[in-house]
DSSP file (Angstrom, degrees, kcal/mol; ACC not computed):
  #  RESIDUE AA STRUCTURE BP1 BP2  ACC     N-H-->O    O-->H-N    N-H-->O    O-->H-N    TCO  KAPPA ALPHA  PHI   PSI    X-CA   Y-CA   Z-CA
    1    1 A M              0   0    0      0, 0.0     2,-0.0     0, 0.0     0, 0.0   0.000 360.0 360.0 360.0 122.9   49.5  149.6  136.2
    2    2 A P        -     0   0    0      0, 0.0     2,-0.4     0, 0.0     9,-0.2  -0.317 360.0-122.7 -67.5 152.3   48.1  147.1  133.8
    3    3 A K  E     -A   10   0A   0      7,-1.7     7,-2.8     2,-0.0     2,-0.6  -0.780  17.6-133.3 -92.2 139.1   50.2  144.1  132.8
    4    4 A I  E     +A    9   0A   0     -2,-0.4     2,-0.5     5,-0.2     5,-0.2  -0.846  27.6 178.6 -93.0 123.6   50.8  143.6  129.1
    5    5 A F  E >   -A    8   0A   0      3,-2.9     3,-2.6    -2,-0.6     2,-0.2  -0.965  61.0 -50.2-130.8 112.4   50.1  140.0  128.2
    6    6 A I  T 3  S-     0   0    0     -2,-0.5     0, 0.0     1,-0.3     0, 0.0  -0.456 122.2 -26.8  56.4-121.3   50.6  139.0  124.5
    7    7 A D  T 3  S+     0   0    0     -2,-0.2     2,-0.4    -3,-0.1    -1,-0.3   0.062 122.1  96.9-106.1  24.5   48.5  141.7  122.7
    8    8 A A  E <   -A    5   0A   0     -3,-2.6    -3,-2.9     2,-0.0     2,-0.6  -0.884  64.9-142.3-116.6 144.4   46.2  142.3  125.7
    9    9 A T  E     -A    4   0A   0     -2,-0.4     2,-0.6    -5,-0.2    -5,-0.2  -0.929  24.1-153.9 -98.7 120.1   46.2  144.8  128.4
   10   10 A V  E     -A    3   0A   0     -7,-2.8    -7,-1.7    -2,-0.6     2,-0.5  -0.850  14.3-178.1-101.8 123.2   45.1  143.0  131.6
   11   11 A V        -     0   0    0     -2,-0.6     2,-0.3    -9,-0.2    10,-0.1  -0.985  11.7-159.2-120.8 123.5   43.4  145.1  134.3
   12   12 A R        +     0   0    0     -2,-0.5     2,-0.3     3,-0.0    -2,-0.0  -0.697  12.8 174.7-104.6 154.2   42.4  143.3  137.5
   13   13 A S    >   -     0   0    0     -2,-0.3     3,-2.5     8,-0.0     2,-0.1  -0.980  45.2 -76.0-149.4 161.1   40.0  144.1  140.2
   14   14 A C  G >  S-     0   0    0     -2,-0.3     3,-1.4     1,-0.3     0, 0.0  -0.375 120.3  -0.1 -57.8 127.8   38.5  142.6  143.3
   15   15 A A  G 3  S-     0   0    0      1,-0.3    -1,-0.3    -2,-0.1    27,-0.1   0.561 116.6 -87.9  65.5   9.2   36.0  139.9  142.3
   16   16 A G  G <  S+     0   0    0     -3,-2.5    -1,-0.3     1,-0.2    -2,-0.2   0.601  79.0 160.4  70.9  10.0   36.8  140.8  138.6
   17   17 A R    <   -     0   0    0     -3,-1.4    -1,-0.2     1,-0.1     4,-0.2  -0.367  38.3-147.9 -73.6 144.9   34.1  143.5  138.7
   18   18 A I  S >> S+     0   0    0      1,-0.2     3,-1.8     2,-0.1     4,-0.9   0.783  80.5  81.4 -81.6 -29.1   34.2  146.2  136.1
   19   19 A T  G >4 S+     0   0    0      1,-0.3     3,-1.0     2,-0.2     4,-0.4   0.877  93.8  45.0 -51.7 -49.0   32.7  149.1  138.2
   20   20 A P  G 34 S+     0   0    0      0, 0.0    -1,-0.3     0, 0.0     4,-0.2   0.680 119.5  44.8 -70.3 -11.3   36.0  150.0  140.0
   21   21 A Q  G <> S+     0   0    0     -3,-1.8     4,-2.5    -4,-0.2    -2,-0.2   0.405  82.1  98.1-107.9   0.6   37.8  149.8  136.6
   22   22 A L  H <X S+     0   0    0     -3,-1.0     4,-2.1    -4,-0.9     5,-0.1   0.895  85.2  48.2 -60.7 -42.0   35.4  151.6  134.4
   23   23 A E  H  > S+     0   0    0     -4,-0.4     4,-2.2     1,-0.2    -1,-0.2   0.886 111.1  51.7 -66.3 -36.7   37.3  154.9  134.6
   24   24 A N  H  > S+     0   0    0      2,-0.2     4,-3.2     1,-0.2     5,-0.2   0.900 107.5  53.0 -63.8 -39.7   40.5  153.1  133.8
   25   25 A L  H  X S+     0   0    0     -4,-2.5     4,-2.4     2,-0.2    -2,-0.2   0.915 108.7  49.6 -61.2 -43.2   38.9  151.5  130.8
   26   26 A M  H  X S+     0   0    0     -4,-2.1     4,-1.9     2,-0.2    -2,-0.2   0.926 114.0  45.5 -60.8 -45.0   37.8  154.9  129.5
   27   27 A F  H  X S+     0   0    0     -4,-2.2     4,-2.3     2,-0.2    -2,-0.2   0.940 113.1  48.7 -64.7 -48.4   41.4  156.2  130.0
   28   28 A L  H  X S+     0   0    0     -4,-3.2     4,-3.6     1,-0.2     5,-0.4   0.875 109.9  52.6 -62.2 -37.0   43.0  153.2  128.4
   29   29 A D  H  X S+     0   0    0     -4,-2.4     4,-2.1    -5,-0.2    -1,-0.2   0.907 109.1  49.8 -65.2 -39.7   40.7  153.4  125.4
   30   30 A H  H  < S+     0   0    0     -4,-1.9    -2,-0.2    -5,-0.2    -1,-0.2   0.920 120.5  35.6 -61.7 -43.4   41.6  157.0  124.9
   31   31 A V  H  < S+     0   0    0     -4,-2.3    -2,-0.2     1,-0.1    -3,-0.2   0.902 133.7  23.3 -78.5 -42.9   45.3  156.2  125.0
   32   32 A L  H  < S-     0   0    0     -4,-3.6    -3,-0.2    -5,-0.2    -2,-0.2   0.520  91.2-129.2-106.4  -7.8   45.4  152.8  123.3
   33   33 A Q     <  -     0   0    0     -4,-2.1    -4,-0.2    -5,-0.4    -3,-0.1   0.988  32.9-142.8  50.5  66.0   42.2  152.8  121.2
   34   34 A I        -     0   0    0     -9,-0.2    -1,-0.1     1,-0.1     3,-0.1  -0.265  17.7-163.2 -60.0 140.9   41.1  149.5  122.5
   35   35 A S        +     0   0    0      1,-0.3     2,-0.3    -3,-0.1    -1,-0.1   0.741  68.5  14.2 -98.3 -27.5   39.4  147.2  120.0
   36   36 A D        -     0   0    0      2,-0.0     2,-0.5    68,-0.0    -1,-0.3  -0.987  57.1-148.0-147.0 151.9   37.8  144.7  122.4
   37   37 A V  E     -b  106   0B   0     68,-1.7    70,-2.7    -2,-0.3     2,-0.6  -0.994  11.4-169.7-122.5 126.6   36.9  144.2  126.0
   38   38 A M  E     -b  107   0B   0     -2,-0.5     2,-0.7    68,-0.2    70,-0.2  -0.960   5.9-161.6-113.8 113.7   36.9  140.8  127.6
   39   39 A I  E     -b  108   0B   0     68,-3.0    70,-2.7    -2,-0.6     2,-0.5  -0.862  16.3-175.4 -95.2 119.7   35.4  140.6  131.0
   40   40 A M  E     +b  109   0B   0     -2,-0.7     2,-0.2    68,-0.2    70,-0.2  -0.956  12.9 176.2-127.3 118.7   36.5  137.5  132.7
   41   41 A H  E     -b  110   0B   0     68,-2.1    70,-2.8    -2,-0.5     2,-0.3  -0.670  21.8-136.6-104.8 168.7   35.5  136.1  136.0
   42   42 A H  E >   -b  111   0B   0     -2,-0.2     3,-0.6    68,-0.2    70,-0.2  -0.908  16.0-101.9-130.4 157.9   36.7  132.7  137.4
   43   43 A T  T 3  S+     0   0    0     68,-2.2    70,-0.0    -2,-0.3    -1,-0.0  -0.251 101.7  29.7 -68.2 161.7   35.2  129.8  139.2
   44   44 A D  T 3  S+     0   0    0      1,-0.2     2,-0.3     2,-0.1    -1,-0.2   0.821  82.3 171.5  56.1  35.6   35.8  129.3  142.9
   45   45 A C    X>  -     0   0    0     -3,-0.6     3,-1.8     1,-0.1     4,-0.5  -0.576  38.6-136.8 -77.1 134.6   36.0  133.0  143.4
   46   46 A S  H >> S+     0   0    0     -2,-0.3     4,-2.9     1,-0.3     3,-0.9   0.747  99.7  74.3 -61.8 -23.4   36.0  134.2  147.0
   47   47 A A  H 34 S+     0   0    0      1,-0.3    31,-1.6     2,-0.2    -1,-0.3   0.719  93.8  53.2 -65.4 -19.1   33.5  136.9  146.1
   48   48 A E  H <4 S+     0   0    0     -3,-1.8    -1,-0.3    29,-0.2    -2,-0.2   0.724 113.9  42.4 -82.4 -23.2   30.9  134.2  145.9
   49   49 A I  H << S+     0   0    0     -3,-0.9     2,-0.7    -4,-0.5    -2,-0.2   0.915 106.1  61.4 -88.0 -50.5   31.7  133.0  149.4
   50   50 A W  S  < S-     0   0    0     -4,-2.9    28,-0.2     4,-0.0     2,-0.2  -0.712  83.2-144.8 -84.1 116.8   32.2  136.3  151.3
   51   51 A K     >  -     0   0    0     -2,-0.7     4,-1.8     1,-0.1     3,-0.4  -0.518  16.2-125.9 -87.1 147.9   28.9  138.1  151.1
   52   52 A N  H  > S+     0   0    0      1,-0.2     4,-2.8     2,-0.2     5,-0.2   0.865 111.6  57.8 -57.3 -38.1   28.5  141.9  150.8
   53   53 A D  H  > S+     0   0    0      1,-0.2     4,-2.5     2,-0.2    -1,-0.2   0.879 104.8  51.2 -62.2 -37.0   26.2  141.9  153.9
   54   54 A D  H  > S+     0   0    0     -3,-0.4     4,-2.2     2,-0.2    -1,-0.2   0.906 110.8  47.9 -65.4 -41.2   29.1  140.3  155.9
   55   55 A V  H  X S+     0   0    0     -4,-1.8     4,-2.7     2,-0.2    -2,-0.2   0.926 112.3  49.1 -64.9 -44.5   31.5  142.9  154.8
   56   56 A R  H  X S+     0   0    0     -4,-2.8     4,-2.8     1,-0.2    -2,-0.2   0.913 109.4  52.2 -61.5 -42.4   29.0  145.7  155.6
   57   57 A R  H  X S+     0   0    0     -4,-2.5     4,-1.6     1,-0.2    -1,-0.2   0.921 111.2  47.3 -59.3 -44.3   28.4  144.2  159.1
   58   58 A D  H  X S+     0   0    0     -4,-2.2     4,-1.8     2,-0.2    -2,-0.2   0.922 112.4  49.0 -63.1 -44.7   32.2  144.2  159.7
   59   59 A L  H  X S+     0   0    0     -4,-2.7     4,-2.9     1,-0.2    -2,-0.2   0.886 108.6  53.7 -63.4 -38.3   32.6  147.8  158.5
   60   60 A N  H  < S+     0   0    0     -4,-2.8    -1,-0.2     1,-0.2    -2,-0.2   0.829 107.2  51.5 -66.5 -31.0   29.7  148.9  160.7
   61   61 A Q  H  < S+     0   0    0     -4,-1.6    -1,-0.2    -5,-0.2    -2,-0.2   0.873 114.4  44.0 -70.0 -36.7   31.4  147.4  163.7
   62   62 A R  H  < S+     0   0    0     -4,-1.8    -2,-0.2     1,-0.2    -1,-0.2   0.889 135.4  12.0 -72.6 -40.3   34.6  149.2  162.8
   63   63 A A    ><  +     0   0    0     -4,-2.9     3,-2.3    -5,-0.2    -1,-0.2  -0.521  65.2 166.2-141.2  68.0   32.9  152.6  162.0
   64   64 A P  G >  S+     0   0    0      0, 0.0     3,-1.3     0, 0.0    -1,-0.1   0.756  75.1  68.1 -60.2 -24.3   29.3  152.6  163.2
   65   65 A E  G 3  S+     0   0    0      1,-0.3     3,-0.2     2,-0.1    -5,-0.1   0.613  98.1  53.9 -70.4  -9.2   29.1  156.4  162.7
   66   66 A H  G <>  +     0   0    0     -3,-2.3     4,-2.5    -7,-0.2    -1,-0.3   0.018  67.7 126.4-111.9  26.0   29.4  155.9  159.0
   67   67 A N  H <> S+     0   0    0     -3,-1.3     4,-2.5     1,-0.2     5,-0.2   0.876  71.5  53.0 -52.4 -44.6   26.5  153.4  158.6
   68   68 A E  H  > S+     0   0    0      1,-0.2     4,-1.0     2,-0.2    -1,-0.2   0.918 111.9  44.6 -61.6 -44.3   24.8  155.5  155.8
   69   69 A K  H  > S+     0   0    0     -3,-0.2     4,-0.6     1,-0.2     3,-0.4   0.897 111.8  53.8 -65.1 -40.3   28.0  155.6  153.7
   70   70 A I  H >< S+     0   0    0     -4,-2.5     3,-1.0     1,-0.2    -2,-0.2   0.904 105.6  53.0 -62.2 -41.7   28.6  151.9  154.3
   71   71 A E  H 3< S+     0   0    0     -4,-2.5    -1,-0.2     1,-0.2    -2,-0.2   0.780 108.1  52.2 -65.1 -26.0   25.1  151.0  153.1
   72   72 A Q  H 3< S+     0   0    0     -4,-1.0    -1,-0.2    -3,-0.4    -2,-0.2   0.558  81.9 118.7 -87.4  -9.0   25.7  152.9  149.9
   73   73 A L    <<  -     0   0    0     -3,-1.0     2,-1.2    -4,-0.6   -17,-0.0  -0.308  63.9-136.2 -61.3 138.2   29.0  151.2  149.0
   74   74 A K        -     0   0    0      2,-0.0    -1,-0.1   -55,-0.0    -2,-0.1  -0.775  31.5-169.2 -94.1  89.6   29.0  149.2  145.8
   75   75 A L        -     0   0    0     -2,-1.2   -23,-0.1     1,-0.1   -19,-0.0  -0.488  23.7-129.2 -84.3 154.4   30.8  146.1  147.0
   76   76 A P        +     0   0    0      0, 0.0    -1,-0.1     0, 0.0   -29,-0.1   0.531  65.1 116.9 -85.8  -5.9   32.0  143.5  144.5
   77   77 A G        -     0   0    0      2,-0.0     2,-0.3   -31,-0.0   -29,-0.2  -0.129  39.5-178.2 -63.0 160.0   30.5  140.3  146.0
   78   78 A F        -     0   0    0    -31,-1.6     3,-0.1   -28,-0.2    -1,-0.0  -0.978  32.2-147.5-153.9 162.4   27.9  138.3  144.1
   79   79 A D  S    S+     0   0    0     -2,-0.3     2,-0.5     1,-0.2    -1,-0.1   0.635  89.4  46.4-104.2 -21.7   25.7  135.2  144.4
   80   80 A D     >  -     0   0    0      1,-0.2     4,-2.3     2,-0.0    -1,-0.2  -0.955  63.4-159.8-132.5 111.9   25.7  134.0  140.8
   81   81 A L  H  > S+     0   0    0     -2,-0.5     4,-1.7     1,-0.2    -1,-0.2   0.922  93.8  45.7 -57.7 -50.7   28.9  133.9  138.8
   82   82 A L  H  > S+     0   0    0      1,-0.2     4,-2.3     2,-0.2    -1,-0.2   0.903 113.1  50.5 -62.9 -41.0   27.3  133.9  135.3
   83   83 A Q  H  > S+     0   0    0      1,-0.2     4,-2.7     2,-0.2    -1,-0.2   0.870 105.7  56.4 -65.7 -35.3   25.0  136.8  136.3
   84   84 A S  H  X S+     0   0    0     -4,-2.3     4,-1.9     2,-0.2    -1,-0.2   0.883 108.4  47.7 -64.1 -36.5   27.9  138.8  137.6
   85   85 A V  H  X S+     0   0    0     -4,-1.7     4,-2.4     2,-0.2     5,-0.2   0.936 111.7  49.8 -67.2 -46.4   29.6  138.5  134.2
   86   86 A R  H  X S+     0   0    0     -4,-2.3     4,-2.3     1,-0.2    -2,-0.2   0.912 110.4  50.7 -58.5 -43.2   26.4  139.5  132.4
   87   87 A E  H  X S+     0   0    0     -4,-2.7     4,-2.1     1,-0.2    -1,-0.2   0.913 110.3  49.1 -61.8 -43.1   25.9  142.5  134.7
   88   88 A D  H  X S+     0   0    0     -4,-1.9     4,-1.7     2,-0.2    -1,-0.2   0.899 110.2  50.3 -66.7 -39.9   29.5  143.7  134.1
   89   89 A V  H  X S+     0   0    0     -4,-2.4     4,-2.4     1,-0.2    -1,-0.2   0.923 111.1  50.1 -61.0 -43.1   29.1  143.4  130.3
   90   90 A Q  H  X S+     0   0    0     -4,-2.3     4,-2.4     1,-0.2    -2,-0.2   0.863 104.3  58.0 -65.6 -35.8   25.9  145.4  130.5
   91   91 A I  H  X S+     0   0    0     -4,-2.1     4,-0.8     2,-0.2    -1,-0.2   0.921 110.2  43.8 -59.6 -43.7   27.6  148.1  132.6
   92   92 A V  H >< S+     0   0    0     -4,-1.7     3,-0.8     1,-0.2    -2,-0.2   0.938 114.5  49.2 -65.9 -46.4   30.2  148.7  129.8
   93   93 A R  H 3< S+     0   0    0     -4,-2.4    -2,-0.2     1,-0.2    -1,-0.2   0.825 113.4  47.0 -63.9 -31.4   27.5  148.6  127.1
   94   94 A D  H 3< S+     0   0    0     -4,-2.4    -1,-0.2    -5,-0.2    -2,-0.2   0.599  84.7 110.9 -86.5 -11.6   25.3  151.0  129.0
   95   95 A S    X<  -     0   0    0     -4,-0.8     3,-1.0    -3,-0.8     8,-0.1  -0.452  58.4-152.2 -69.9 128.8   28.0  153.6  129.8
   96   96 A P  T 3  S+     0   0    0      0, 0.0    -1,-0.2     0, 0.0     4,-0.1   0.615  94.7  60.4 -72.1  -9.7   27.6  156.8  127.8
   97   97 A F  T 3  S+     0   0    0      2,-0.1     2,-0.5    -5,-0.1    -2,-0.1   0.466  86.3  85.4 -98.0  -3.3   31.4  157.3  128.1
   98   98 A I  S <  S-     0   0    0     -3,-1.0   -72,-0.1    -6,-0.2     5,-0.0  -0.858  89.3-108.9-100.3 130.6   32.4  154.1  126.2
   99   99 A R     >  -     0   0    0     -2,-0.5     4,-2.9     1,-0.1     3,-0.3  -0.261  24.1-124.9 -54.7 141.3   32.5  154.3  122.4
  100  100 A K  H  > S+     0   0    0      1,-0.2     4,-2.7     2,-0.2     5,-0.2   0.888 110.9  55.3 -57.0 -40.8   29.6  152.4  120.8
  101  101 A E  H  > S+     0   0    0      1,-0.2     4,-0.7     2,-0.2    -1,-0.2   0.894 112.0  43.0 -61.2 -39.2   32.1  150.3  118.8
  102  102 A L  H >4 S+     0   0    0     -3,-0.3     3,-0.6     2,-0.2   -65,-0.3   0.904 112.0  52.7 -73.8 -41.5   33.9  149.2  121.9
  103  103 A A  H >< S+     0   0    0     -4,-2.9     3,-1.4     1,-0.2    -2,-0.2   0.908 108.4  51.8 -58.5 -41.7   30.6  148.6  123.8
  104  104 A D  H 3< S+     0   0    0     -4,-2.7    -1,-0.2     1,-0.3    -2,-0.2   0.735 109.3  51.0 -67.3 -21.9   29.5  146.4  121.0
  105  105 A R  T << S+     0   0    0     -4,-0.7   -68,-1.7    -3,-0.6     2,-0.5   0.042  82.7 115.3-105.5  25.0   32.7  144.4  121.2
  106  106 A T  E <   +b   37   0B   0     -3,-1.4     2,-0.3   -70,-0.2   -68,-0.2  -0.853  42.3 176.7 -96.4 126.3   32.5  143.8  124.9
  107  107 A R  E     -b   38   0B   0    -70,-2.7   -68,-3.0    -2,-0.5     2,-0.3  -0.912  20.7-135.4-130.6 154.2   32.1  140.1  125.8
  108  108 A G  E     +bC  39 121B   0     13,-0.6    13,-2.7    -2,-0.3     2,-0.3  -0.858  22.7 175.4-113.6 148.4   32.0  138.1  129.0
  109  109 A F  E     -bC  40 120B   0    -70,-2.7   -68,-2.1    -2,-0.3     2,-0.4  -0.965  23.0-140.9-144.8 157.5   33.7  134.9  129.9
  110  110 A V  E     -bC  41 119B   0      9,-2.3     9,-2.8    -2,-0.3     2,-0.6  -0.996  15.2-151.1-121.8 130.2   34.2  132.5  132.8
  111  111 A Y  E     -bC  42 118B   0    -70,-2.8   -68,-2.2    -2,-0.4     2,-0.8  -0.889  10.0-143.2-100.2 120.8   37.6  130.9  133.4
  112  112 A D     >  -     0   0    0      5,-3.0     4,-2.7    -2,-0.6     5,-0.3  -0.758   8.1-159.5 -83.9 111.9   37.4  127.5  135.0
  113  113 A I  T  4 S+     0   0    0     -2,-0.8    -1,-0.2     1,-0.2   -71,-0.0   0.692  87.3  48.9 -70.9 -17.0   40.5  127.4  137.3
  114  114 A K  T  4 S+     0   0    0      3,-0.1    -1,-0.2     1,-0.1    -2,-0.0   0.887 124.5  25.0 -86.2 -42.7   40.5  123.6  137.5
  115  115 A S  T  4 S-     0   0    0      2,-0.1    -2,-0.2     0, 0.0     3,-0.1   0.694  94.3-129.8 -95.8 -20.4   40.2  122.7  133.8
  116  116 A G     <  +     0   0    0     -4,-2.7     2,-0.3     1,-0.3    -3,-0.1   0.516  58.2 144.6  81.7   4.5   41.7  125.9  132.3
  117  117 A V        -     0   0    0     -5,-0.3    -5,-3.0    -6,-0.0     2,-0.5  -0.597  40.4-150.8 -82.5 135.9   38.6  126.2  130.0
  118  118 A V  E     -C  111   0B   0     -2,-0.3    -7,-0.2    -7,-0.2   -76,-0.0  -0.934  14.6-166.8-106.2 123.8   37.3  129.6  129.1
  119  119 A T  E     -C  110   0B   0     -9,-2.8    -9,-2.3    -2,-0.5     2,-0.1  -0.938  19.1-124.6-116.3 128.7   33.6  129.7  128.4
  120  120 A P  E     -C  109   0B   0      0, 0.0     2,-0.5     0, 0.0   -11,-0.3  -0.388  21.2-142.8 -65.3 147.1   31.7  132.6  126.8
  121  121 A V  E      C  108   0B   0    -13,-2.7   -13,-0.6     1,-0.1   -38,-0.0  -0.964 360.0 360.0-114.3 123.8   28.8  134.0  128.8
  122  122 A E              0   0    0     -2,-0.5    -1,-0.1   -15,-0.1   -13,-0.0   0.410 360.0 360.0 -95.1 360.0   25.7  135.1  126.8
């Protein structure tokens, strides 16, 4: 359930990635007619520290019989914070299920958890 904060609906996901929330975004837009999407990642995110390969290795130890499925998982980790924001913005803009007006009004940001500053990502 999203939290309502001021006039914004906040939807969170692991590592701030949009992919696991894309269907929720489609649904919320249908219900609420969203005017803007702000994709916001933050500094010092654990997703930059814990690598997808490490997660896959752990999963393969737990369930080696599912190696093929594990390799296909779209895990949320990333190496470059700014690039992860750009990729998520592009995912929304490229989706055939997102209204063009909403896709055009999708922007990316990075929140600095130490300073509190929010910086747009181009």
